[in-house]
C-alpha positions as CSV (number, residue, x, y, z in Angstrom):
1,X,53.9,12.1,32.3
2,X,56.1,14.1,29.7
3,X,54.5,16.0,27.1
4,X,56.0,13.9,24.5
5,X,54.6,10.6,26.0
6,X,51.2,12.3,26.3
7,X,51.0,13.0,22.5
8,X,52.4,9.6,21.7
9,X,49.6,8.1,23.9
10,X,46.8,10.3,22.4
11,X,47.9,9.2,19.0
12,X,47.7,5.6,19.8
13,X,44.2,6.0,21.2
14,X,43.2,7.9,18.1
15,X,44.4,5.2,15.6
16,X,42.8,2.5,17.7
17,X,39.2,4.4,17.8
18,X,39.3,4.8,14.0
19,X,40.2,1.2,13.6
20,X,37.2,0.1,15.7
21,X,34.9,2.4,13.8
22,X,36.1,1.0,10.4
23,X,35.9,-2.6,11.1
24,X,32.6,-2.2,13.2
25,X,31.0,-0.6,10.3
26,X,32.5,-3.6,8.0
27,X,30.3,-6.1,10.3
28,X,27.3,-4.2,10.4
29,X,24.6,-5.6,7.9
30,X,23.6,-3.2,5.3
31,X,20.1,-3.7,6.0
32,X,17.3,-6.0,7.8
33,X,15.0,-8.0,5.8
34,X,11.5,-8.4,7.6
35,X,9.2,-11.0,7.6
36,X,5.5,-10.3,7.0
37,X,3.9,-9.4,10.2
38,X,6.9,-9.6,12.4
39,X,7.4,-5.7,12.8
40,X,5.6,-2.5,11.6
41,X,7.1,-1.4,8.6
42,X,7.8,1.9,9.9
43,X,10.5,0.3,12.1
44,X,12.2,-1.3,9.3
45,X,15.8,-0.5,8.5
46,X,16.1,0.9,5.0
47,X,18.7,0.8,2.5
48,X,20.9,3.6,1.4
49,X,18.7,6.4,-0.1
50,X,21.2,6.9,-3.0
51,X,20.4,5.6,-6.4
52,X,16.5,5.7,-5.9
53,X,13.7,6.7,-8.2
54,X,10.4,7.7,-7.4
55,X,7.1,6.0,-8.5
56,X,3.9,8.5,-8.2
57,X,0.3,7.7,-9.2
58,X,-1.9,10.7,-8.1
59,X,-5.0,8.9,-9.3
60,X,-4.3,5.8,-7.2
61,X,-3.0,8.3,-4.3
62,X,0.3,6.6,-3.8
63,X,4.1,7.5,-3.9
64,X,7.2,5.4,-3.1
65,X,10.9,4.8,-3.6
66,X,12.5,2.0,-5.5
67,X,16.3,1.3,-6.5
68,X,17.3,2.7,-9.9
69,X,18.3,-1.0,-11.1
70,X,14.5,-2.1,-11.6
71,X,12.5,-1.9,-14.8
72,X,8.9,-0.5,-14.1
73,X,5.9,-2.1,-16.3
74,X,2.6,-0.2,-15.4
75,X,-0.7,-0.8,-17.2
76,X,-4.4,-1.2,-16.8
77,X,-5.4,-5.3,-17.1
78,X,-8.9,-5.0,-15.8
79,X,-12.1,-5.1,-17.8
80,X,-14.6,-2.3,-18.5
81,X,-16.7,-3.4,-15.6
82,X,-14.0,-3.6,-13.2
83,X,-10.4,-1.9,-13.3
84,X,-7.2,-3.6,-12.1
85,X,-4.1,-1.5,-12.6
86,X,-0.8,-3.3,-12.0
87,X,2.7,-2.0,-11.6
88,X,5.5,-4.6,-11.8
89,X,9.2,-4.2,-10.9
90,X,11.8,-6.6,-12.1
91,X,15.8,-6.3,-12.1
92,X,16.8,-4.8,-15.3
93,X,19.2,-7.6,-16.3
94,X,19.9,-8.9,-19.7
95,X,18.2,-12.2,-18.8
96,X,15.2,-10.5,-17.8
97,X,15.0,-8.2,-20.8
98,X,15.0,-11.5,-22.8
99,X,12.4,-12.8,-20.9
100,X,10.1,-9.5,-21.3
101,X,10.6,-9.6,-25.1
102,X,9.7,-13.5,-25.5
103,X,13.4,-14.1,-26.6
104,X,13.6,-17.0,-24.0
105,X,11.1,-19.6,-24.2
106,X,10.2,-22.4,-21.8
107,X,11.4,-20.4,-18.7
108,X,9.6,-19.3,-15.7
109,X,8.9,-15.5,-15.2
110,X,11.4,-13.9,-13.2
111,X,11.1,-12.9,-9.4
112,X,9.2,-9.5,-9.2
113,X,7.7,-6.8,-6.9
114,X,4.1,-6.4,-8.0
115,X,1.6,-3.8,-6.7
116,X,-1.9,-4.4,-7.8
117,X,-4.9,-2.1,-7.4
118,X,-8.2,-4.0,-7.6
119,X,-11.3,-1.8,-7.8
120,X,-13.4,-2.2,-4.7
121,X,-16.0,0.4,-4.6
122,X,-18.5,-1.9,-6.2
123,X,-18.5,-5.0,-4.0
124,X,-17.0,-2.9,-1.1
125,X,-15.5,-6.1,0.4
126,X,-13.8,-5.9,3.9
127,X,-10.1,-6.3,3.6
128,X,-10.2,-9.6,5.3
129,X,-13.0,-11.1,3.1
130,X,-11.0,-10.0,0.0
131,X,-7.9,-11.8,1.3
132,X,-9.6,-15.0,2.0
133,X,-12.2,-15.2,-0.6
134,X,-10.5,-13.8,-3.7
135,X,-8.1,-15.8,-5.9
136,X,-6.2,-13.1,-6.6
137,X,-4.9,-12.8,-3.0
138,X,-3.1,-16.3,-3.4
139,X,-4.0,-16.7,0.6
140,X,-5.0,-20.1,0.0
141,X,-1.6,-20.9,-1.4
142,X,-0.2,-20.2,1.9
143,X,-0.9,-21.7,5.7
144,X,-3.7,-19.6,6.5
145,X,-1.5,-17.6,8.9
146,X,-1.8,-13.7,8.8
147,X,-0.8,-10.8,10.7
148,X,-1.5,-7.0,10.5
149,X,0.9,-4.2,10.1
150,X,0.9,-0.4,9.2
151,X,1.9,0.5,5.7
152,X,1.7,4.4,5.1
153,X,-0.6,4.9,7.6
154,X,-3.1,2.3,6.6
155,X,-3.8,-1.1,8.2
156,X,-2.5,-3.9,6.2
157,X,-3.0,-7.7,6.1
158,X,0.4,-9.6,5.9
159,X,0.8,-13.2,4.7
160,X,3.1,-15.5,2.8
161,X,2.2,-18.1,0.1
162,X,4.1,-20.3,-2.2
163,X,3.6,-20.8,-5.9
164,X,6.4,-20.9,-8.6
165,X,8.2,-18.9,-6.0
166,X,7.9,-18.2,-2.4
167,X,6.2,-14.8,-1.8
168,X,5.3,-12.3,1.0
169,X,2.1,-10.3,0.6
170,X,0.9,-7.3,2.0
171,X,-2.9,-6.1,1.4
172,X,-4.7,-2.8,2.3
173,X,-7.4,-0.6,1.3
174,X,-7.4,2.9,-0.1
175,X,-9.4,5.3,-2.5
176,X,-11.9,2.6,-3.2
177,X,-9.2,-0.1,-4.3
178,X,-7.8,-3.1,-2.6
179,X,-3.9,-2.9,-3.0
180,X,-1.9,-5.8,-2.8
181,X,1.9,-5.5,-2.8
182,X,3.8,-8.8,-3.3
183,X,7.4,-9.8,-3.8
184,X,8.4,-13.3,-5.0
185,X,11.7,-14.8,-4.1
186,X,13.8,-18.1,-4.3
187,X,15.5,-17.8,-0.9
188,X,14.7,-15.7,2.3
189,X,17.7,-13.4,2.1
190,X,17.4,-12.6,-1.7
191,X,18.0,-8.8,-2.4
192,X,14.8,-8.5,-4.0
193,X,13.0,-9.3,-0.9
194,X,15.0,-6.6,1.2
195,X,14.1,-4.3,-1.5
196,X,10.4,-4.9,-1.1
197,X,10.4,-3.8,2.5
198,X,12.4,-0.8,1.8
199,X,10.1,0.3,-0.9
200,X,7.0,-0.5,1.5
201,X,8.6,1.8,4.3
202,X,8.9,4.7,1.9
203,X,5.3,4.5,0.9
204,X,3.1,7.8,1.2
205,X,-0.8,7.4,0.8
206,X,-2.7,10.5,0.1
């Protein structure tokens, strides 16, 4: 084989290789949406780490990343006898802003990702007792099925329920609280559901 033919063949192979890499990348999914209890969240595929913010709460001992297109509302909504801290993430769209400001009447609330921290150092309920016997868990709105998986090093109970929207729920115990993390969605492949599992994977408990 002449030197010229060898160079031409090499160029053709390089072009074919680059084409396969380009079109192969286009065919790959950007993320894997994980159903509750199907896999450990530590094995889930995350989205790109660009354009992320970090939620940190040193009192509750939790930190995680979330996409920057979410509006965050965090507040204490419990009573003097029992604390309940709520952190809610909704996409920062014009419609959702109007809903939050009460400018749209008669509409259902938007789908959301909600982290609720329920004080549990008084009753000291077991995780499963809390899930099965507390109305706040919404467990009775589901089929009664549940699984266990790891969240930030803590064992969590995973289940699904249906209300105004479909929901995936993860519940675990940490620092005297029962932590409930839930996402509501309309369709299984909605972006918010994928965002939820990406957020769960980044959780650091301390």
